[in-house]
Structure formats: C-alpha cells, structure tokens
DSSP file (Angstrom, degrees, kcal/mol; ACC not computed):
  #  RESIDUE AA STRUCTURE BP1 BP2  ACC     N-H-->O    O-->H-N    N-H-->O    O-->H-N    TCO  KAPPA ALPHA  PHI   PSI    X-CA   Y-CA   Z-CA
    1    1 A M              0   0    0      0, 0.0     2,-0.4     0, 0.0     0, 0.0   0.000 360.0 360.0 360.0 134.6  -22.8    3.2  -30.0
    2    2 A L        -     0   0    0      6,-0.0     2,-0.4     2,-0.0     6,-0.1  -0.986 360.0-159.0-125.6 130.0  -23.2    4.1  -26.3
    3    3 A F        -     0   0    0     -2,-0.4     2,-0.7     4,-0.1     6,-0.4  -0.921   7.8-157.5-108.5 136.9  -26.0    2.9  -24.1
    4    4 A L        +     0   0    0     -2,-0.4     2,-0.1     4,-0.1    -2,-0.0  -0.552  55.8 107.9-110.8  65.1  -27.0    4.6  -20.8
    5    5 A D  S >  S-     0   0    0     -2,-0.7     3,-1.0     0, 0.0     6,-0.2  -0.335  93.1 -71.7-119.3-156.7  -28.6    1.8  -19.1
    6    6 A S  T 3  S+     0   0    0      1,-0.2    -2,-0.0    -2,-0.1    -3,-0.0   0.526 131.8  52.7 -80.3  -4.0  -27.5   -0.3  -16.0
    7    7 A N  T 3  S+     0   0    0      4,-0.1    -1,-0.2     5,-0.0    -4,-0.1   0.007  81.6 139.9-117.5  28.4  -24.9   -1.9  -18.2
    8    8 A S    <>  -     0   0    0     -3,-1.0     4,-1.9     1,-0.1     5,-0.2  -0.224  65.0-114.4 -74.0 162.7  -23.2    1.2  -19.5
    9    9 A W  H  > S+     0   0    0     -6,-0.4     4,-1.6     1,-0.2     5,-0.1   0.859 113.6  57.4 -66.0 -36.0  -19.5    1.6  -20.0
   10   10 A L  H  > S+     0   0    0      2,-0.2     4,-2.6     1,-0.2    -1,-0.2   0.901 107.0  47.6 -61.1 -42.4  -19.3    4.3  -17.2
   11   11 A I  H  > S+     0   0    0      1,-0.2     4,-2.6     2,-0.2    -1,-0.2   0.915 111.0  50.8 -63.8 -41.6  -20.8    2.1  -14.7
   12   12 A H  H  X S+     0   0    0     -4,-1.9     4,-2.0     1,-0.2    -1,-0.2   0.834 110.2  50.9 -64.0 -32.4  -18.5   -0.8  -15.6
   13   13 A R  H  X S+     0   0    0     -4,-1.6     4,-2.6     2,-0.2    -1,-0.2   0.936 110.7  47.7 -71.9 -46.4  -15.5    1.6  -15.3
   14   14 A E  H  X S+     0   0    0     -4,-2.6     4,-2.3     1,-0.2    -2,-0.2   0.904 113.2  48.8 -62.7 -37.3  -16.6    2.8  -11.9
   15   15 A L  H  X S+     0   0    0     -4,-2.6     4,-2.2     2,-0.2    -1,-0.2   0.898 110.2  50.4 -67.0 -36.7  -17.1   -0.7  -10.8
   16   16 A N  H  X S+     0   0    0     -4,-2.0     4,-2.5     2,-0.2    -2,-0.2   0.928 110.8  50.1 -68.7 -42.6  -13.6   -1.8  -12.1
   17   17 A N  H  X S+     0   0    0     -4,-2.6     4,-2.1     1,-0.2    -1,-0.2   0.904 111.3  48.0 -55.8 -43.9  -12.0    1.1  -10.2
   18   18 A E  H  X S+     0   0    0     -4,-2.3     4,-2.1     1,-0.2    -1,-0.2   0.889 110.5  51.7 -69.4 -37.8  -13.7    0.2   -7.1
   19   19 A L  H  X S+     0   0    0     -4,-2.2     4,-2.1     1,-0.2    -2,-0.2   0.918 108.9  52.2 -65.4 -44.3  -12.7   -3.5   -7.5
   20   20 A Q  H  X S+     0   0    0     -4,-2.5     4,-2.1     1,-0.2    -1,-0.2   0.873 109.3  48.2 -60.6 -40.3   -9.1   -2.4   -8.0
   21   21 A Q  H  X S+     0   0    0     -4,-2.1     4,-2.1     2,-0.2    -1,-0.2   0.906 111.0  50.9 -68.6 -36.6   -9.1   -0.3   -4.8
   22   22 A L  H  X S+     0   0    0     -4,-2.1     4,-2.3     2,-0.2    -2,-0.2   0.867 111.0  47.5 -73.3 -32.9  -10.5   -3.2   -2.9
   23   23 A E  H  X S+     0   0    0     -4,-2.1     4,-2.3     2,-0.2    -1,-0.2   0.892 111.9  51.3 -71.4 -36.7   -7.8   -5.6   -4.2
   24   24 A D  H  X S+     0   0    0     -4,-2.1     4,-1.8     2,-0.2    -2,-0.2   0.872 112.2  47.5 -68.7 -34.5   -5.2   -2.9   -3.3
   25   25 A N  H  X S+     0   0    0     -4,-2.1     4,-2.4     2,-0.2     5,-0.2   0.921 109.6  52.3 -64.8 -46.5   -6.7   -2.8    0.2
   26   26 A K  H  X S+     0   0    0     -4,-2.3     4,-2.0     1,-0.2    -2,-0.2   0.924 110.6  47.3 -61.8 -45.8   -6.7   -6.6    0.5
   27   27 A E  H  X S+     0   0    0     -4,-2.3     4,-1.8     1,-0.2    -1,-0.2   0.873 111.2  52.2 -65.8 -35.4   -3.0   -6.7   -0.4
   28   28 A Y  H  X S+     0   0    0     -4,-1.8     4,-2.4     1,-0.2    -1,-0.2   0.934 111.9  45.2 -64.1 -44.5   -2.2   -4.0    2.1
   29   29 A Y  H  X S+     0   0    0     -4,-2.4     4,-2.0     1,-0.2    -1,-0.2   0.760 107.9  56.7 -81.0 -22.2   -3.9   -5.8    4.9
   30   30 A R  H  X S+     0   0    0     -4,-2.0     4,-1.6    -5,-0.2    -1,-0.2   0.872 110.2  46.4 -70.7 -34.1   -2.4   -9.1    4.0
   31   31 A K  H  X S+     0   0    0     -4,-1.8     4,-2.4     2,-0.2    -2,-0.2   0.935 111.9  50.6 -67.7 -43.9    1.1   -7.3    4.4
   32   32 A E  H  X S+     0   0    0     -4,-2.4     4,-2.4     1,-0.2    -2,-0.2   0.879 110.5  49.4 -60.0 -37.8    0.0   -5.8    7.6
   33   33 A I  H  X S+     0   0    0     -4,-2.0     4,-2.0     2,-0.2    -1,-0.2   0.858 109.9  49.8 -70.7 -30.3   -1.2   -9.2    8.9
   34   34 A A  H  X S+     0   0    0     -4,-1.6     4,-2.0     2,-0.2    -2,-0.2   0.888 112.7  48.8 -76.0 -37.8    2.1  -10.9    8.0
   35   35 A K  H  X S+     0   0    0     -4,-2.4     4,-2.3     1,-0.2    -2,-0.2   0.911 111.2  49.0 -65.1 -37.8    4.0   -8.1    9.8
   36   36 A D  H  X S+     0   0    0     -4,-2.4     4,-2.4     2,-0.2    -2,-0.2   0.858 109.6  53.0 -69.8 -33.9    1.9   -8.4   12.9
   37   37 A E  H  X S+     0   0    0     -4,-2.0     4,-2.1     2,-0.2    -1,-0.2   0.902 108.5  50.1 -67.2 -34.7    2.4  -12.2   12.9
   38   38 A A  H  X S+     0   0    0     -4,-2.0     4,-1.9     2,-0.2     5,-0.2   0.949 110.2  49.9 -60.6 -49.3    6.1  -11.6   12.8
   39   39 A L  H  X S+     0   0    0     -4,-2.3     4,-1.9     1,-0.2    -2,-0.2   0.890 110.0  50.2 -58.2 -41.0    6.0   -9.2   15.7
   40   40 A I  H  X S+     0   0    0     -4,-2.4     4,-0.8     1,-0.2    -1,-0.2   0.907 107.8  54.2 -65.8 -37.6    3.9  -11.7   17.7
   41   41 A N  H  < S+     0   0    0     -4,-2.1     3,-0.3     1,-0.2     4,-0.2   0.861 110.1  46.6 -63.1 -31.9    6.4  -14.4   17.0
   42   42 A T  H >< S+     0   0    0     -4,-1.9     3,-0.9     1,-0.2     6,-0.3   0.822 108.7  56.1 -74.5 -33.0    9.1  -12.2   18.3
   43   43 A L  H 3< S+     0   0    0     -4,-1.9    -1,-0.2     1,-0.2    -2,-0.2   0.548  90.5  72.9 -77.7  -6.6    7.1  -11.3   21.4
   44   44 A E  T 3< S+     0   0    0     -4,-0.8     2,-0.4    -3,-0.3    -1,-0.2   0.689  86.7  76.2 -76.6 -17.8    6.7  -14.9   22.4
   45   45 A D  S <> S-     0   0    0     -3,-0.9     4,-2.5    -4,-0.2     5,-0.2  -0.804  84.9-133.4 -92.7 134.2   10.3  -14.9   23.4
   46   46 A S  H  > S+     0   0    0     -2,-0.4     4,-1.6     1,-0.3    -1,-0.1   0.780 107.4  49.5 -62.7 -30.2   11.1  -13.1   26.8
   47   47 A I  H  > S+     0   0    0      2,-0.2     4,-2.3     1,-0.2    -1,-0.3   0.878 111.4  46.3 -79.8 -37.2   14.0  -11.2   25.2
   48   48 A G  H  > S+     0   0    0     -6,-0.3     4,-2.1     2,-0.2    -2,-0.2   0.852 113.8  52.0 -72.3 -32.0   11.9  -10.0   22.2
   49   49 A L  H  X S+     0   0    0     -4,-2.5     4,-2.5    -7,-0.2    -2,-0.2   0.911 110.9  46.2 -68.8 -41.0    9.2   -9.0   24.7
   50   50 A E  H  X S+     0   0    0     -4,-1.6     4,-2.2    -5,-0.2    -2,-0.2   0.919 112.1  49.9 -65.1 -42.8   11.6   -7.0   26.8
   51   51 A K  H  X S+     0   0    0     -4,-2.3     4,-2.7     2,-0.2     5,-0.3   0.957 111.5  50.5 -61.7 -47.8   13.2   -5.3   23.8
   52   52 A F  H  X>S+     0   0    0     -4,-2.1     4,-3.0     1,-0.2     5,-0.5   0.910 111.0  47.6 -50.9 -49.5    9.7   -4.3   22.5
   53   53 A A  H  X5S+     0   0    0     -4,-2.5     6,-1.6     1,-0.2     4,-1.4   0.875 113.2  47.9 -68.5 -34.3    8.7   -2.9   25.8
   54   54 A R  H  X5S+     0   0    0     -4,-2.2     4,-0.9     4,-0.2    -2,-0.2   0.938 119.2  38.9 -68.0 -46.6   12.0   -0.9   26.2
   55   55 A E  H  <5S+     0   0    0     -4,-2.7    -2,-0.2    -5,-0.2    -3,-0.2   0.891 127.0  31.2 -73.5 -40.0   11.7    0.5   22.6
   56   56 A K  H  <5S+     0   0    0     -4,-3.0    -3,-0.2    -5,-0.3    -2,-0.1   0.894 134.3  22.9 -91.1 -43.3    8.0    1.1   22.4
   57   57 A Y  H  <<S-     0   0    0     -4,-1.4    -3,-0.2    -5,-0.5    -2,-0.2   0.255  95.3-123.6-112.7   9.8    7.0    2.0   25.9
   58   58 A F     <  +     0   0    0     -4,-0.9    -4,-0.2    -6,-0.2    -3,-0.1   0.781  49.9 166.0  51.3  34.8   10.3    3.1   27.5
   59   59 A M        -     0   0    0     -6,-1.6     2,-0.3    -9,-0.1    -1,-0.2  -0.432  11.6-174.0 -74.6 153.6   10.2    0.6   30.2
   60   60 A K        -     0   0    0     -2,-0.1     2,-0.1     4,-0.1     6,-0.0  -0.926  27.2-100.3-144.9 167.0   13.3   -0.1   32.3
   61   61 A K    >   -     0   0    0     -2,-0.3     3,-1.2     1,-0.1     0, 0.0  -0.370  46.7 -99.9 -82.2 170.3   14.7   -2.3   34.9
   62   62 A E  T 3  S+     0   0    0      1,-0.3    -1,-0.1    -2,-0.1    -2,-0.0   0.818 118.2  44.6 -69.9 -31.5   14.8   -1.1   38.5
   63   63 A N  T 3  S+     0   0    0      2,-0.0     2,-0.3     0, 0.0    -1,-0.3   0.170  99.5  94.9-100.0  19.4   18.5   -0.1   38.6
   64   64 A E    <   -     0   0    0     -3,-1.2     2,-0.4     2,-0.0    -4,-0.1  -0.685  55.7-152.0-108.3 162.1   18.6    1.6   35.2
   65   65 A D        -     0   0    0     -2,-0.3     2,-0.5     2,-0.0    -4,-0.1  -0.992  14.4-151.7-126.9 140.0   18.3    5.1   33.8
   66   66 A I        -     0   0    0     -2,-0.4     2,-0.5    -8,-0.1    -6,-0.0  -0.967   7.1-168.0-118.0 127.3   17.0    5.7   30.4
   67   67 A Y        -     0   0    0     -2,-0.5     2,-0.6     2,-0.0    -2,-0.0  -0.962  11.1-154.2-109.9 116.9   17.9    8.7   28.4
   68   68 A I        -     0   0    0     -2,-0.5     2,-0.6     2,-0.0    -2,-0.0  -0.830   9.0-168.6 -97.7 123.8   15.8    9.3   25.3
   69   69 A I        -     0   0    0     -2,-0.6     2,-0.5     2,-0.0    -2,-0.0  -0.946   4.3-172.2-108.9 115.6   17.5   11.1   22.5
   70   70 A E        -     0   0    0     -2,-0.6     2,-0.2     3,-0.0    -2,-0.0  -0.921   9.7-152.2-115.1 129.6   15.4   12.3   19.7
   71   71 A H     >  -     0   0    0     -2,-0.5     4,-1.4     1,-0.1     3,-0.2  -0.608  30.3-113.3 -93.0 159.6   16.7   13.9   16.5
   72   72 A Q  H  > S+     0   0    0      1,-0.3     4,-0.9    -2,-0.2     3,-0.3   0.888 117.2  48.2 -63.4 -38.7   14.6   16.3   14.5
   73   73 A N  H  > S+     0   0    0      1,-0.2     4,-1.4     2,-0.2     3,-0.3   0.859 106.4  57.4 -72.5 -35.0   14.2   13.9   11.6
   74   74 A S  H  > S+     0   0    0      1,-0.2     4,-1.9    -3,-0.2    -1,-0.2   0.788  99.8  58.7 -69.5 -24.0   13.2   10.9   13.9
   75   75 A I  H  X S+     0   0    0     -4,-1.4     4,-1.0    -3,-0.3    -1,-0.2   0.881 106.4  47.1 -74.4 -32.0   10.3   12.8   15.3
   76   76 A D  H  < S+     0   0    0     -4,-0.9    -1,-0.2    -3,-0.3    -2,-0.2   0.848 113.5  48.2 -71.2 -33.0    8.7   13.2   12.0
   77   77 A E  H  < S+     0   0    0     -4,-1.4    -2,-0.2     1,-0.2    -1,-0.2   0.801 106.7  57.6 -78.4 -32.5    9.2    9.5   11.0
   78   78 A A  H  <        0   0    0     -4,-1.9    -1,-0.2     1,-0.3    -2,-0.2   0.827 360.0 360.0 -73.1 -29.1    7.8    8.2   14.3
   79   79 A E     <        0   0    0     -4,-1.0    -1,-0.3    -5,-0.1    -2,-0.2   0.400 360.0 360.0 -78.8 360.0    4.5   10.0   13.8
C-alpha cells in the first residue's frame, strides 16, 4: 500500500538523502577546520610563518634569489 500525502515514502527518501548530504558536508567542514587549526598553530612560530610565506607567496630575504621550477604534473595538482 502506498500513500501519496505529506508522509509518503518518496518524500522520506528525499529527506533522508538530503540529511546524508548534510552530514557529509558537516564531516568535510570538520576536517577542513582541523586542517586550518593545524596551519594556524604552525604559523604562530616565526619559522613556520617564514616557511609558509616562502612556499605560498614566493617571498624572499633581501640577499636571496628564488628560482621556481614547476613540473607539468605539479601545475595540475596545484590548481
């Protein structure tokens, strides 16, 4: 027997799918928050901050030269 009212099986199925997607998003964002917190902890240290600035923004000291070498595979992974 199948009822087509506000409590139908189809609506419950859609709501369960939506709930599952929201729980997946919740888990994803929890992992991202943990990753960002770890990054923040490393940036509190001046050495970690310097390393981040060099790698991410290609910053350098006054008496240095920086050469950026990119391989074909690394270009696709970075984007």
